[in-house]
N, C-alpha and C positions, 0 to 999 in steps of 0.2 A: 504494500500500500504506500503510495507516494504522499508525502506531506506537502500541503499547499503552502507556498511562500507568498507573503504579502509584498508585492513589488514596491509599493509606496514606502514601506518601512525600510527597505534596502536603500532608498535614495535619500532618506532623512539624515542630515549630518549628525555625527556622534554627539556634538555639544548640545544639540536640540533634544536628541533622543534621551540623554542622561542628565539634562539640565546642568551642564558644566559651564564654568566661566570660560571666556575666550580672552587671551592676552595677546596683543599685537605689539611687537617691539620695533622701534626705529633705532637701530644700533643699540648703544647703551645710554641714550639720551632721552628717550621717550617711551612710555608704555601706556597702551590704551587697554583698560580692563573692562570688558563687557560682562554683565552678570553680577555686578557688585551690589551689595545690600547696605553699604555704609562704610564710613571711615572709623576705625578703632583708635588709631594712634597717628598723630601728625606732628613731625618735627623736621628740622633741617637735614637730619641724617637718617631718619627711620620713618617710613610711612607703612601702616598696616591697614589693609583693606579687607573687609569682610565680604565673602561671597557665599553663594548658595551651597558650595561644596565645603570650603574651609577658609580660614584667613590666609592672606598672602602678604608677606612682609618684604618691602623693598628697602635695601640699605644702600647708602651712597653719600654723596656730598651735594649740597645745594639743592636738595629735593624740594619740589613744590607740587601742589595740585593745581593744574592749569584749568581744568574744567571738571565739573561734577554734576551728574544728573541722577535720576532715581535708579538707573541701572548701569551707568557708565562713569568711570573715573579716568582722568588722564594725569599720569605722573610724569614730571619732567625734572631733569637734573642729570647728574653724573651717577648712573645706577651701577653699583659694584656687585650686588648680589640680590637674588630673589629666593625667598624661602616659602615653601608650602607647609603650613602648620596643620597637624592633625588634632 
């Protein structure tokens, strides 16, 4: 017996399917985080963003939040590391 495969679910991107955040980097100077639910910590060298999955921490120098909306945050500055916290 063959199992029916829903072709629509095969075409859905993984981030939509599992409700994951999407992070887009421009070098190490800018990060766009889609799927954010708020800012936990904000300073010149650490920015911690809450997402539907888990918090994401950006460490660096001269960090700032350029733009913030209900689901998107743009972090700019000299990004040295990114940590995914469980």
